[in-house]
C-alpha positions in Angstrom: 0.0 0.0 0.0 1.4 3.4 -1.0 0.6 6.2 1.4 2.4 9.1 -0.3 3.9 10.0 -3.6 5.1 13.0 -5.5 2.9 14.9 -7.9 4.1 16.4 -11.2 6.8 19.1 -11.6 5.2 22.4 -12.6 7.3 24.8 -14.7 6.5 28.3 -16.1 8.4 29.5 -19.2 8.3 33.3 -19.7 8.8 34.5 -23.2 8.2 37.6 -25.5 7.3 35.1 -28.3 4.6 33.0 -26.7 3.1 31.5 -29.9 6.4 30.7 -31.4 7.6 29.0 -28.1 4.4 27.0 -27.8 4.7 25.8 -31.4 8.4 24.8 -30.7 7.5 23.0 -27.5 4.8 21.0 -29.3 7.2 20.0 -32.0 10.1 19.2 -29.7 8.1 16.9 -27.4 5.3 15.8 -29.7 2.6 17.2 -27.4 -0.4 19.5 -27.6 -1.9 22.0 -25.1 -4.7 20.6 -23.0 -6.8 22.1 -20.1 -4.7 22.6 -17.0 -6.9 20.4 -14.7 -6.7 17.5 -17.2 -2.9 17.9 -17.5 -2.5 17.7 -13.7 -4.9 14.8 -13.4 -3.4 12.7 -16.2 0.2 13.3 -15.0 2.1 10.7 -13.1 4.8 11.0 -10.5 7.8 13.2 -11.6 6.2 14.0 -15.0 6.1 17.7 -16.1 3.3 20.1 -16.5 4.6 23.0 -18.6 3.1 26.5 -18.9 4.1 29.1 -21.5 3.3 32.7 -20.5 4.2 36.3 -21.5 7.5 37.6 -20.2 5.9 40.4 -18.2 3.9 38.0 -16.0 5.4 37.6 -12.5 2.9 35.5 -10.6 2.9 31.7 -10.8 -0.9 31.4 -11.3 -1.6 28.5 -13.7 -3.3 29.6 -16.9 -6.2 27.6 -18.4 -4.1 25.3 -20.6 -0.7 23.5 -20.3 1.6 20.9 -21.9 1.8 17.5 -20.2 5.3 16.1 -20.9 6.0 12.5 -19.9 9.5 13.2 -18.7 11.0 14.5 -15.5 11.8 18.2 -15.2 15.6 18.2 -15.6 15.3 16.3 -18.9 12.6 18.7 -20.1 14.6 21.8 -19.2 17.8 20.3 -20.7 16.1 19.8 -24.1 14.6 23.3 -24.0 18.0 24.9 -23.3 19.9 22.9 -25.8 17.3 23.6 -28.4 18.0 27.4 -27.8 14.3 28.2 -27.6 13.2 31.8 -26.9 12.8 31.6 -23.2 13.3 34.8 -21.1 12.9 33.3 -17.6 11.9 30.0 -15.9 9.8 29.8 -12.8 9.3 26.5 -10.9 6.2 25.8 -8.9 6.1 24.3 -5.4 6.8 20.6 -5.1 3.6 18.5 -4.6 3.3 15.5 -2.3 0.1 13.5 -2.3 -0.8 11.8 1.0 -3.5 9.2 1.1 -5.7 9.0 4.2 -8.7 6.7 4.8 -10.9 9.2 6.7 -10.9 12.3 9.0 -9.3 14.4 6.3 -9.9 17.7 8.2 -8.1 16.2 11.3 -5.2 15.1 9.1 -4.9 18.6 7.6 -4.8 20.1 11.0 -2.1 17.7 12.3 0.1 18.3 9.3 -0.3 22.1 9.5 0.7 22.0 13.2 3.6 19.6 12.7 5.2 21.5 9.7 4.1 25.0 10.4 1.9 25.1 7.3 -1.3 26.7 6.3 -4.5 24.7 5.3 -6.1 25.7 2.0 -7.6 24.1 -1.1 -5.2 22.7 -3.7 -5.8 25.4 -6.3 -5.1 28.2 -3.8 -1.9 26.4 -2.7 -0.8 26.2 -6.4 -1.5 29.9 -6.8 0.3 31.0 -3.6 3.2 28.5 -3.5 6.7 29.4 -4.7 9.7 27.3 -5.9 11.1 26.6 -2.4 7.7 25.7 -0.9 6.0 22.3 -0.5 2.3 21.5 -1.0 0.9 18.4 0.8 -2.4 17.4 -0.7 -4.6 14.9 1.0 -6.8 12.4 -0.9 -8.8 9.2 -0.3 -8.0 7.8 -3.7 -5.4 5.1 -4.3 -2.2 6.8 -5.3 -1.7 4.5 -8.4 -4.7 6.1 -10.0 -4.9 9.6 -11.7 -5.3 12.4 -9.1 -6.8 15.7 -10.3 -7.5 18.8 -8.3 -11.1 17.6 -7.7 -9.7 14.5 -5.9 -7.6 16.5 -3.4 -9.8 17.2 -0.4 -7.5 19.7 1.1 -3.9 20.9 1.1 -1.3 22.3 3.4 1.2 24.9 2.0 4.5 24.6 3.9 7.1 27.3 3.4 10.0 24.8 3.5 12.1 23.0 1.0 10.4 19.7 -0.1 13.4 17.5 0.7 13.3 18.3 4.4 9.5 18.0 4.5 9.5 14.7 2.6 12.2 13.1 4.8 10.2 14.0 7.9 6.9 13.0 6.4 8.2 9.6 5.5 8.9 9.0 9.2 5.8 10.7 10.5 3.2 9.1 8.2 2.7 5.9 10.2 2.1 7.8 13.4 -0.3 10.2 11.6 -2.3 7.2 10.3 -2.5 5.7 13.8 -3.9 8.9 15.1 -6.5 9.1 12.3 -7.3 5.4 12.4 -6.2 3.7 15.6 -7.8 0.3 14.8 -6.6 -1.7 11.8 -7.9 -5.0 10.5 -5.5 -8.0 10.2 -6.8 -10.6 7.8 -5.4 -13.9 6.5 -5.9 -14.8 2.9 -5.5 -18.5 1.8 -5.2 -19.5 -1.9 -5.7 -23.0 -3.1 -5.6 -24.4 -6.7 -6.4 -28.1 -7.5 -4.2 -27.8 -10.6 -1.2 -26.6 -8.6 -0.7 -23.5 -10.7 0.3 -21.4 -7.7 2.8 -19.2 -9.4 0.2 -17.7 -11.8 -2.5 -17.4 -9.2 -0.2 -15.8 -6.6 0.8 -13.3 -9.2 -2.8 -12.5 -9.9 -3.5 -12.1 -6.2 -0.5 -9.7 -5.7 -1.4 -7.7 -8.8 -4.9 -6.9 -7.4 -3.8 -6.2 -3.8 -1.1 -3.8 -4.9 -3.1 -2.1 -7.7 -6.1 -1.5 -5.5 -4.0 -0.6 -2.4 -5.9 -3.0 -0.2 -3.3 -3.0 2.6 0.1 -3.8 3.8 1.4 -7.4 3.3 3.0 -8.3 6.7 3.5 -12.0 6.1 3.3 -14.7 3.5 4.3 -18.3 2.9 3.0 -21.9 2.6 0.6 -23.7 4.9 -1.6 -26.8 5.0 -5.3 -27.0 5.0 -7.7 -29.9 5.8 -10.9 -29.6 3.7 -11.9 -33.1 4.8 -10.6 -35.5 7.6 -7.2 -37.0 6.7 -7.0 -34.9 3.5 -4.2 -32.4 3.6 -3.7 -29.9 0.8 -1.1 -27.1 0.3 -2.3 -23.5 0.5 -0.5 -20.2 0.0 -1.2 -18.0 3.0 -0.9 -14.2 3.2 -1.4 -11.8 6.1 -2.7 -8.3 5.2 -2.9 -5.3 7.5 -5.6 -3.0 6.1 -8.1 -0.3 6.9 -10.6 -1.8 4.4 -13.6 -3.7 5.6 -12.7 -7.5 5.5 -16.0 -8.2 3.8 -15.0 -5.7 1.1 -11.7 -7.5 0.6 -13.4 -10.9 0.5 -15.8 -9.6 -2.1 -13.2 -8.2 -4.4 -10.9 -11.3 -4.2 -13.9 -13.5 -5.0 -13.7 -12.0 -8.5 -10.4 -13.8 -9.0 -11.8 -17.3 -8.5 -13.5 -17.4 -11.9 -12.9 -16.2 -15.4 -16.1 -16.6 -17.2 -17.4 -20.1 -16.4 -13.9 -21.5 -15.6 -12.8 -21.8 -12.0 -9.1 -20.7 -11.6 -8.6 -21.1 -7.8 -10.2 -20.9 -4.4 -9.5 -17.9 -2.2 -10.6 -17.8 1.5 -10.4 -14.8 3.9 -10.1 -15.2 7.6 -10.5 -12.6 10.4 -9.2 -13.7 13.9 -9.1 -17.3 12.7 -12.7 -17.4 11.5 -13.4 -17.8 7.8 -15.8 -15.3 6.2 -18.7 -17.2 4.6 -19.7 -16.0 1.1 -23.3 -15.7 2.2 -22.3 -12.7 4.4 -21.4 -10.7 1.3 -24.9 -10.0 0.1 -28.0 -11.6 -1.4 -26.6 -13.9 -4.1 -28.2 -17.1 -5.3 -24.9 -18.9 -5.7 -21.1 -18.6 -5.4 -20.9 -18.2 -9.1 -23.3 -15.3 -9.2 -21.3 -13.6 -6.4 -18.0 -14.2 -8.3 -19.5 -12.8 -11.5 -20.6 -9.5 -9.7 -17.3 -9.3 -7.9 -15.4 -9.7 -11.2 -17.5 -6.9 -12.9 -16.5 -4.5 -10.1 -12.9 -5.6 -10.1 -12.6 -5.0 -13.8 -13.8 -1.4 -13.4 -11.4 -0.7 -10.5 -8.2 -2.0 -11.9 -5.8 0.2 -13.8 -5.5 -0.5 -17.5 -2.0 -2.0 -17.4 -2.8 -4.3 -14.5 -6.1 -5.4 -16.1 -4.2 -6.2 -19.3 -1.5 -8.2 -17.3 -4.2 -10.0 -15.4 -5.9 -11.1 -18.6 -2.6 -12.3 -20.1 -2.0 -14.6 -17.1 -5.6 -15.9 -17.1 -5.4 -16.7 -20.8 -2.5 -18.9 -20.1 -4.4 -20.5 -17.2 -7.4 -21.1 -19.4 -5.2 -22.5 -22.2 -3.7 -25.0 -19.8 -7.2 -26.0 -18.6 -8.2 -26.6 -22.2 -5.1 -28.8 -22.8 -5.8 -30.8 -19.7 -9.4 -31.4 -20.8 -8.3 -32.6 -24.2 -5.7 -35.0 -22.7 -8.4 -36.4 -20.4 -10.7 -37.1 -23.3 -7.9 -38.7 -25.3 -7.1 -41.1 -22.4 
């Protein structure tokens, strides 16, 4: 589970030849201007949001459109300087750190402002008022692997300190901050079993979903034995997860990994304090298959595109192996 990450680098280029510079930027990096909010939302960690403004402007207030460049700021500035583009001055915006909290956002903003001597404000005001040597800490409930736009940041703290010093302290302070905001965490055990012994692929699928959805911290994993019937011992992969999510929610989402279409790929059980969560507690479903189908639909919507594609690739291999086994069984 990721609790904090950097936002994009924001750079202002001042020039007396705005249209010529914008054209050159577009050609140099192969990009076009897009609305500022979209540029920020679609940017990933350490990518660059670039503004071109007239030379007489002094304030670092973002205009309505920007260039989103999928490179880190030093590489962007290096290419601009080496291309000898007509840039009069360069201004750099405050560094942005996104911090994910599960609840009590207002309390989190207050604690951060007190700890770092910052001022609480909305993210757009922080972007307007922040300067190059300042740090903006934006709080969100969204998973940090997903796109985060201004509308997803529920509040921000503008800290008039260099981001390196703030970031180093924040790394150490985040666990304590989360304990203050959410003193009780859920420890759950996940057990995975596959009759076909294709554990490597199924463990990879399980890890992909846990990490992409930020379901919690993996605090232990390994092999164990289970006894579905007396004197019948089967190997299971066991994983311990520390999470702020409802265990029933985790059970529901992982149920979506048991099937792909009508083919069963594995069994996944979830335990809380040693007690197995029964599937009937997850809602009014007529069967396990109906539950798995609904869980899969929601899972597909929540996963990021690259993880969804990777998941499908693994499952195609599993389904192919299942088909080959069936043909061998018929032949024998």
